[in-house]
N, C-alpha and C positions, 0 to 999 in steps of 0.2 A: 469906146468903153473907157477911155481916159486912164489907161494904165492899170485897170483892175482895182481902183480904189473908189471909195464913196466919200462924200463930204456934205457940208451944209449947202443948200440950194445956192447956185451961182459961183461957188468956189471950185476952181479947176486945178489940176495938177500943174498946169502951166503957171497959174498964179502963185502956187506954193513955190515953184522953182524960181520964179521972178523975185518973190519976197525973200527967199533964202539966198539968192544970188548963185544958184547952181543950175545944172541942166535938168530937163524934164526926166531924162533917164536916171539921174541920181535920185529923184523922188521915187521912181518905180523900184529901184534897187533897195532903197531904204525900207520899203514895205514888203520886200521879197525875202523870206527867210533863207539864210545861207548865201545871199548875193554878196559880191565883193564891193565894199565901199569903205572909205576911210572913216575913222571915228569922228574926225572933225566935221566932215561933210554930213554924216549921219545926224550929228547933234544939231547942226544948222537946220536941216530939213525937219527934224522932229519939233524943234522950237517953232518954226514957221507953221507947221501943220497944226500944232496945238493952238497957236494964236488965231489961225484962220478957221479952226474947226474941221480939219481934214481928217478922215478916218479910213482905215483899211476896209475893203469890201471883198471878202473871200469869194463870194459868188461871182462877182464881176471878173475877178482874176482867174477863176476857174475856166471861164469861157476862153480866155487867152491861152492858159497853160494846159488846158484839157485835163487838169487835176483839181478836184474839189477839196482835197485834203480832208475828206470826211470818210469815216469808217462806220458802216451801219452795223449795229448789234441787234440781233433779233432774239428776244426772250419770250417764253410763253407765260411765265408767271414769276412774281417777285416775292411770293409768300415764303418761300424757302430762303432762309437767310444766307445760304451759300451764294445765291446769285446777286444780291446787293453787294456782297463783298467782292464778287467777281467784277461787277460794274465799277466799283471804286478803284480797284487795281488796274483795270483796263483803261479807265480815264487817265490815271497817272502815267501809265506806260505809253499810251498814244500821244499824250501831251508832250512827253519827252521827245517824241519824233515829229513834233509840230503837226499832229493830226488831231481831229476832233471826233468825238463819239456821238452818234445819233441813234437813239434807242427806238426800236419798233417792237410792238408787242405782237406775238404770233399766237399759235394754237398749241396747247400742251399735248393734245391727243391726236394731232394730225400734222401733215407736212406744212411747211411755211410758205408754200407757193402763193397763197392769196396776197401776201405782202410784197411780192416781187415787183409789181407795177409801181408800188409806192417807193420802193428803194430806187428804182430807175429814174424817178422824177427828180431825185436829188443828185444824180450823177456821182454816186458813191464810188470811191476808189477800191473798196474791199468790203467784204461781208463776213461777220462772225455770227454763227448760229449756235446759241446756247439754249438748253432746255427745250429745244424743238428740233425737228428733223427736216430733211431735204429730199424731195423726190428725184429720181434719176433724170426726169425730163428737165427740171429746173437746174440741176447741176450741169447738164449739157448746155443749157441756154446761157448760164453764167460763163462757162468755158468759151463758148462761141463769142460772147461779148467781151472776153478778155478780162473778166472781173474775178480776182482771187476770192475764194471762199474757204473759210476754215470752220470746221465743226468743233465746238468747244465742249468737252466732257461728253462727247457723242462719237460714235463711229457709224459707218455705213457699210453695207455688204459690197458696194461698189468701191473701187479704188480711185474713182475719178475726182474726188474732193479731198482736200487736205484735212487732217484731224489732229487734235491734241486731246489725249485722255490719259487716265491712269490705268494700272493693271487691275481692273475690276474683278476679273475672274480669280486672279491670284489673291486679291483682297478677300473675296468670299471664302476661299480655301483657308486663308490665315485665320479668319474668324471661326470657322469650323474647328480647326486645330485647337484654338484657344478655349473654346467652350467644352470640347471633349476633355482637354487637359484639366479643366476646372472640375471634372467629376460629374458632369451632367449626363443624364441618361435619355432624356427625351427633348426634342427640338422642334421649333417652329420658325417659319419665315413669313414676314409681312412684306409683300412685294410692292414695288412702285408701279409705274405704268408698264403693263406686261409687254407692250410692243417696243419699249425703248431699249437701246443697246446696253445702257448702263445696268438696267434691271436684269436683262437676260444674262449678262456676264456675271453679275454678283450672285444671282440665284444659281446659275450653273456651277460656279465655283464652290458655293456653299454645299450644294447637293453632292458634288464630286468629293469635296473634302470630307464630308460625313461618311460617304460610301467607302472611302479609303480606310475608315475605322470600323467598317462593318455595319454602319447604320444606314438604313434605307427608308425608314418611316419618318417622314418630315411633314408636319402640318403646315399648310400654306393658306394664307388669306391675302387679299389685295387691298392696298391702301391708296394706290394711284398718286403717290407723292402729295396727297392732300391731307390736311389735318383732320377734317371731318370724316373722310373715308378711312383714315387710319384709326380713328376712334371706333368706328363701326367694326373694322377688322379686328381690333383688339378685343372688343366685347365678344365677338364670335369665337376668337381664339381662346380667351380666358374662361369662357362658359363651357368649354368642352370637358366631358368627364375625365378625359385623359390629357388634361392641360399640360402643355410642355413645361419643362423646368427652365428652358433657355430659349430666348427669342433673338433672332437676327432681324433687324428692321432696316429696310433698304436705304434709308437716309435719316439723318439726325432730326430733321423737321418732323417726320412721322414718329421717330423714337420718343420725342418729348410728349407727343399726344398719347402714345401707347403707355408710357410711364405714368402719366396723369390718370388714365383710366384704371391701370393696375392698382395704383395707390388709393385713389379716392372713390372708386366705384366698387372695387373688389377687395379692398382692405389688405392688399399684399405688401409685404416688405421687400424692398429692393436692396441687396440681391439675395436675401435669405430665402424668400419664397419664389423669386423669379429673377433670373439673370437676363440682362438685356444689353445688346450691342448694336450700335448704329453705324452710320457711314457719312463721311465728309469732314467731321471734326470742326464744326463751326457753331457759332451762336450759343444757345443755352446748353449745349452739350458740355461746354467748358465751365458753366456756372456750378458753384458748389452745391446748389440745391438739386441739381440733376446729376452732374458728374458722370456723363455717359461715356463708357468705353467705346471708342469710335475709330474706324479706319480713316486715316487722314488723307486728304487730297492736297498736294503741294501747290496751293492756289497761285502763289507768286510765280513759281517756276512754270506753271501751266500758262499763265498770262504772258510771261516773257517768251515762251516758245510760240504762242499764237501770234503775237505781234512780230516776232522775228520772221516767221513764215510769210506773213502779209507784206512786210517791208521788202523782203527779198523778191517776192513775186511782183510787187508793184514796180520796183526799180528795174528788174530785168525783163518784165513782160512775159516771163515764162511761168505758167501756172500749172506745171506738172505737179500732181498730187504728192504731198509729203505727209508722213504719219509719224508723230512723236508720242511715245508711250512712256510715262513717268512712274516712278515707284512712290508708294506711300508707306506709312507706318501704322500699326495698330496701337493707338494711344490708350493706355490702361488707366481707368479711373475707378469709380466706386460702384458702378451699376451691374457688375457681374462678379461672380465668385472667381477667385484667383487660382491659377494653376500653381503647383509647388515649385516650378522652375520655368525658366525661359523669359523672365522679366528683367530688363536691363534699364539703367538710368541713362538718359541722354538729353542734354540741353534742358535740364530741370523737369523732364517728363519721364514717366514710366512707359516703356515700349515693350511690346511682346515680340521677342525674337528668339524662338526656341533653338535655332541653330546659328547663333551669333558668330560671325567670322572675325 
C-alpha cells in the first residue's frame, strides 16, 4: 500500500524519501495527522512531495490504520433550513478533529436501515442520524460492529443508541404558557411527522401546557415537516368556523408556509388576527418580513455534544449509549401577541422567561 498515500503514476514514497534525503517512515509520518516529526524534516518531505506530485490517500491509509476518518451523516431531507445549518456546523466541528463528513440521504418517514449497506462500504468510523430514525435491529448491528451512532435531534425508545436533543416537551409547554399569557382563548397545533420523537414531545408538551391552564380543546392538523403539506394543513385549520386565535407550528419551515397561507389566501393580519409560534429559530424565522417567535435549538452546542460523544467512543472503543439534552429559549419576535410580563432582553434578543431566576 506504500504507506497509505497516493501519487502520480510511477512515484513512490521511497522516491520521495530519497529525493528529500529522509527515511521512508518520515514520509509516512509527514502525512499522518498528529505524528511526531520535526518541522525541518516535514518541510523537506512536503517540498519533495510537491515537486514529484505525491498526494495523501486517505482510503489507502485507512486499510493500514483501520480508521477511515470518515463520519457518515444520514439526513432524510434538506428542505428544512435547520439541517443545512447543521451540516455546515458539523463539517467545521469534524474538520477540527481531522475527520471528514460523508452525507447520505435517508427516508423521512421510515427507518434509515436501507442505507446501512452503503455506509459499511465506506468503512465509516461513526454515524450521525439526523431527520431520520433507526430501527432496534440496526442499532444492535452497529453495536456489534463497534460503530458509534448518535441520533441528532432525535431520541429512541431504546437506550442502546446515543442521542443529542433539546427539551422538546418543555419547549412545547413554554409555548403554551406564552400563548395563554398573551390572552388567547383558542389554540391549534400543526404537527410534523406524527411518528417522530421531536413531534411527539413538542405536541405532548403543548397539550399538557394548555391543560395546566384548563384548556383541553386543541385543533390539530398534520404538516409532515413539508411545506406543501403544511400549506394544506393551514388551509384546513384556517377554514374552520371556530378558527383558533393562536397556532403552534412544529417547526419554522412549516411556520413560514402557514404564515404565507394566512396572509395571502385568508387575508389575515399577523399577529392581530392570528398569532403564530414556530420551533428551531432558523432561516426565514429571523427575517424581518416573517419575524417568527420561535423556540430555539442551540445548534452549535448540539453539534459540539454530538462530535464529543463520537470522538470519545471512537478513541475508547466503548460505545455505551450516552444521552445529552440541552436547553433552548423561546425567542420573541413579531408573529404573536405579547404577554404583559415575562419577556427579558438577552444578547440583543427578546426571550420569554416568565420565571427568570
